[in-house]
N, C-alpha and C positions, 0 to 999 in steps of 0.2 A: 567523493565529494563533488569533483568536477570531472568532465571528460574532455578529451582533446578536441579542439575546434569550438568549444563553448565560449560564448561572449558574455562577460560578467562585468559588473560595476564594483570597483574597489576603492577604498581609502588608503592612501600611501602613508605609512607610518615611519619608514626609515630609508636609509640609503646604503647600498652595498657597492663594492668595488666594480668599476666598469660601467657605471651609469645605470644601475638596476635599482628601481624603487622596490621597497619591501612592504607588502600588505600582510597583516596578521589577522587571521580569522579564528576567533575563539572556538575551541572544541573541548568541552568539559573544563578541566583544570589546565589544559595545554592550549596550543593554537596551531593552525595549519598556515604555512607560509607560502605566499605567492610572490615570486620575483617578476617585476614588470620592467622590461627594457625601456630606458629613457624617461621613466617617471620620476617625480621628485616629491619628497616629504611634504605633506599638507595638501597635495592634489587629490581630487576625486577623478578617477579615470575609467574609461571603458577599455577593456583588454580582452584579448583572445587567447585562450589556453593553448599553448604550443607543446609543452611537455608535462606529463603527469607522473609524479612519483608518490611513494608511500606517505612521506611527511612534508612534501613541498611540491609546488608546480612552477613552471616558467611560462610567462605570457608575453605577448606582443602588445605594445600600446596601440590602441586604435584611435582614441580621442581623449583629450583633457576636458572633462565636464565642468570641473570647478578648479580654479587656480589656487595655488598655495598663497597664504596670506602675504608672504614676503615678495611675491612676483610683482614686477613693475612693467606694465604694458607700454611698449614703444610704438613708433610708426613703422617699424620694420615688419615685413611680411614673414610670419613664422613658417619655417620649412622643416621637413622631417630630419634634415641633417644638422639642425641646431635646436635640439629639444629644450635646452635651458636658456634660450635667448632672453627670457624675461626674468631670470633668476639673477639677483645682484652678484657681481663678480666676487666679492669677499665671501659670500655664502658658498659659491661654487668652489672656491679655494679651500674652505674649511672642510667640506664633505669629501672632496677629492683627497686631501691630505690624510684625513683620519681613516678613510676606507682603504687607501693604498698601503699605508704603514701597517694597519691591522692585518691585511691580507698577506703582505710580505713576511711579517713576523710569523704568521700561522703556517705558511707554506715552507719557508726556509728554516724554521726552527730557531731563528735569532730573536730572543726575547728582549734584547736591549736595543732594538731598532730605533726607538725614539731618542736614545742618547747619541746615536750616530747620525741622526737626521741633520743635515747641513742647512738647506734652505729650499723654499718654494720659489721657483723662478717663473714669474708671470709673463705673459705675452706683452710686449711694448704697446701693441694695439689690440684692443679686444673687438674692434669692428673693422671691416674691410681689410682683413689681414691676409686673406688667401691670394695666392698668385695663380691659381688654376681652378676652373669650375667647369662642370659638365651639366648641360641642360638637355632634357629629353623632350621629344615630340610624342604625342599620342593622339589618335582620333577618338579616344575615350577620355573625356574630361571629367574631373571631379569639380563641380561648380562650387566655389568657396561660399558664395552668397547664399545658396539654397541647400547645399549639402547633397544635391542629387548627382547621379551619374548620367552623363550626356554622351551618347554614341554619335558618330558622324561629325564630331567636332574637330577643331584644330587647336590643340593645346601645346604650349611650349613653356616648360618650367621644370618642376621637380615631381618625382613620383609621390603619390598620395601615401601617407604613412600606412604601412601594413599591406600595401598592394604593389604589384609589379606591372599592372596594365593601365592604371589610371594616372593621369598627370594633372597637377594643379597649375593653372597659368600663373606665372610670376608677374604680378601687376605692379609691384613696387619693390625697391631693394630689400634683399634679405639681411643686409648688415654684415655679410661675410666677404663677398667679392666686391670688385670695383663698383662704386656707387653710380657713376655716370653710365657705365655699360648696362647695368641692370635697370636704371631709370629709363633707358631707351629700348630695352628689350621688347616691350609691347609693340613699339613701332616696327621693329624688325619682324615680329610675329605677324602683324597685320599685312606687311608687304609679302611675306612668304605665303600666307594664306591666299593672297590675291593672285598668285600664280596658278591657282586651281590644281596644284599637285597636292595629293593628300598626305597627311601626317601618318606615320607608321601606326598600324593596328596590331598591337602585341599578340592578342590571341590568334588572329588570322595570319600573322606574319606577312602582311601585305602593306603597301603604301610606299611613299617616297622619302619624306624627311624623317630622319632617325635621331640625330644628336647634333648639338653644337658644343664644341669644346673650346674654351678660351684660356689663353695663358698670358700672364702679364709680367713685365719687368718693372719693379718698383723704382729701380735706379734711373731708367730712361723714360718711365711712364709711357711705355709702348705695349701694344697688344698683338698677339697672334690669334687668328680666328680659324677654326677648323670645322667645316660642315661635313657631316657624315650622312649619306643617303644610300638608298638602294638603287638599282638600275631600272626599276620599274617606272616607265614613263620619262626616262632621263632625256629623251630627245626633245621633250617639252620644257626642259630647264635651261634658262638663259644664265650661264655662269657670269658673263660680264655685267649683266643687269644686277645680279646679286652683289658682285664686287662694288658696283657703283652705289648701291644702296648702303652697304656697310661704310663706304668712304663718306657718303653724304651724312651719315649719322655721327661718325667718329673722326673723320678727317685724318690729320697727320699722326694721330695716335696709333693708327693701324700700321704695324710693321709688315705683316704678311697675311695672306688668306689662302687656305688650302681647301680642297674638296676631295673627299675619299668616297669611293663607291664600294659599299660593303653589303654583299648579299648573304652573308652568314646570318641565319635566322636566330642565332643566339643573341641575347641582348647585350652586345658589347660594342664599344666605340673605338677600340684600339686601331690605330692607323695600320699596323702590320697585318690586319685581317682583311685589307682591301687594297684597291688600286688608288693611289694618292696622286694628286696633281696640284702644283703650286699655281694659283690663279693670279696672285699679285704679290709684289714685294719680295721679302726674303723669308726663309723657313726657320729663322732663329732670332732670339733676342738675347741680350746680355744682362746678367745680374751681378752685383758686387756683394761679396761677403767678407768682412774684416780685412778690406784692402786688396782682396784677390778678385779676379774677373772670371766669370763662368758663363759659357755659352749654353743656352737652353733651346733645344728644339721642342716641338710640340710633344714628342714621345719621350723626351729625356726624363729620367728620374731626377727630381730636384725637390728640396724641402718646400712644402706647401706654404709655410709661414716663415719666409726667409729672415725677417727681422728678429723673430724669436729664435730661429735656428742659430743666429749669431751668438745669442746668450747661451744656448745649449752647448755649442762647440767650444766657446770660451771656457765654460765650466769644466767640460770633459778634458780639454787640453791642460787646464790648471791642475786637475787631478793627476793627469798623466806625467806632467813634468816636475811635479813636486818631488824633491829629493832624488831626482833621476840624474845620474852622471852624464856629463856631456860625452858624446861619442857612442852612447848606447844605441844599439839598433832597435827599431820599433816596427811591429807588425800591426797593420790596420786590416782586420778581417771583417768580411761583409762590408767592404768599403764603399759600395755604390759608385758614385762618380768621383770618389777620392777627395772630397772636400776637406775632411779632417786631416788626412795625410798631407795635403798641400799646405794647410794652415800651420801644421807642425813644421813642415819643411821650410816654411818662411822664417822660422826662428833659427838663426844661425847658431852653430856650435854643437848641434845634435847630429848624430850619425844618420845612416841611411834609413829611410822609411819605405816599407814595402806594403802595397795595398793589394788585396785579393777579393774578387767578387765573381760569382757565377754568371752574371749578366754581361754578355760580350759588349753590347752597346754602351753600357755604363762605363766599362773599362776604356772603350775607345774615347768616350767623352772625357774621362779622367786624364788620359794621355794628352789629348788635345789641349785641355785646359792647363795642364802642368807646363806644357811647352809655351803656351801663351803667357803664363805667369813667370816664365824664366826660371823654373825650379829644376835643378839637376840632381838633387840628392833624394829623389823619390822615384820608385818604380811600381808599375801596376801589372797584374796578371789576371787574365780571365780564366777562372777555374773554380770548380767546387772546392770549398775551403778544406773539407776533410781529405779529399784526394790530393790537394796541393801539399798539405802538411805531411801526408804519407810519402809523397814522391820527393820531398825535400827534407830529408833527415838532418841535413847540414845546419838547419836553424836551431836544433836542440842545443841548449846551453849557451846560446849566443844572443838571445833576445832579452833586452832590458825591460821592455814594457809592451803590452798588447792592448789595442783598442778593439772591442767587440761591439758590433751594431747589427745584430741578426734580425731576421723577420719576426713577425708577431709570435710565431710558434716556438721561438727560442732556438737553441742550438741542439743539433742531434747529439745524443749521448756519446757516440764514438768520436765525433768531431771535438766535443768538449774535452774528452780525455786526451786526445792528440794535442789540443791546445795547452792543457795542463802540463803535458810531458815536455813542453818546450822549456819549462823551468824559469819563466819570466818572474822577476821580482814583484811586478805589479801588473794587474789587469784592471782596466777601466771598461765597464760594461754599460753600454747605452741600450735602453729597451723602450719600445713602444707598447710593451705589454708587461708591466711589472710582475704579474703573476708567474709568467714563464721565467722571468729573470730570477724570481725567488726560488723556483724549482732548481735552476742551474746553480744558484748560490749555495744550495745545500750540498751539491757535488763539489763545489770549490772549497767549502768548509772541510769536507772529508779529506780533501787533497792537501790540506795544510794552509789554505788561504783564509785570512780574516777580513771581514768587512770593516773598513775604517770610516767611510763617509758615504752618505747617499743624499742626493738632491732630486726634487721633482720639478718637471718642466711642463708648463701648460701651453703646448703649441696649438691647441684647438679649443679656445674659449667657447662656451655655450654648448659643449658636448661632454660626454662622459669620459673622453680619452685623456690620458695623462702619460707622460714619459718620465723615465727615471734614469739617473746616472749614478752608478755604484762604483766605488773605488775599493778593490781587493788587494791586499798586500800579503806576500808570502811570509809566513811566520819563521 
């Protein structure tokens, strides 16, 4: 029916887990299904076929031609990272809840999932909730007003949906990151263009300006700015003039300004891939979560929506500490910067908490923050979780409860079996991908654990993402 790369027009009839719109094309007495990422029921869209199977296809959204009847257009600029910006929040909540519970039930085999559903935890703020944003430069601009592609331009904003080479200028706030910063971003773009240094040309891998990454502390209302460039023409770049312009626009809100030179032709903005220099101020800001203080460097892992993260952590800790004897030892696996472990440690009367994560920098941040918060009953180890459990058999039979917060891919089967072998009475599993959590739940069921409660957390309003917290108890 279709072939890979074909661009077609579709009417979206339904919604599937992960933010996939469903289009049904009649074929005799049946129908052929096309899943379109980031599309929403009621829309008419232009999509590009990416994967073709016998009974279905997967497509990438190129453009929304007709809006869904329920959508409400606002003054925010629509960007590819917020496909449901105009969909009412209650409707977002409804489709995310239904699609997630259906998928979890199907993959895990738990047919009573809705009886165990606890609550849907919405983000306290649905706009301007992000504490970090990355903006791309490109000399190939997708002109929003005309829809044309303009080469030799100077664009600063976000990648055009479905492309890796074109950037749409951000001309007004997106509604996701700091409003004042994005309101003034066009002024910064005009200044940088006046330096006559070119924006990066993705296909040619040439140019100077590559990315701007910004991190914000909600607690102190201060911002870190990180400019990433190549070394091409760097002798013509006046770093102090750049600093002066940023300070002119944002004044005392600026905590620090960094410049990284990165000649890696891959489209990455990570600081560790280049030579970084602090041009102004300090390299970190502080954020407060549930009474604890955390230092954030530009490269630190930290929850993108900290106000909603507080609600997620509180729910996870409530699940963990319910009916848990005081003095029980707790393991926090895939602990990142150790936020949950420290929040548990803050509650007196509970035994030692041990956090493990493979990212060395995250563990260093965890140790530093624990010291800063005066917590002595928590320890952190930088190690692969599976190897750590193999090398420390002394934990078997001594752990009262376990917190799991793995990457999107879930837990490696052998690591999950090592975790189960610890014999903990309770496992609380936080997931940014409920489908892999459901897969791992099936293994937990086979090992004698039962699902007692599950809650959903919307940390990223206006996207298809949803997180889940599941409480498993050993039968």
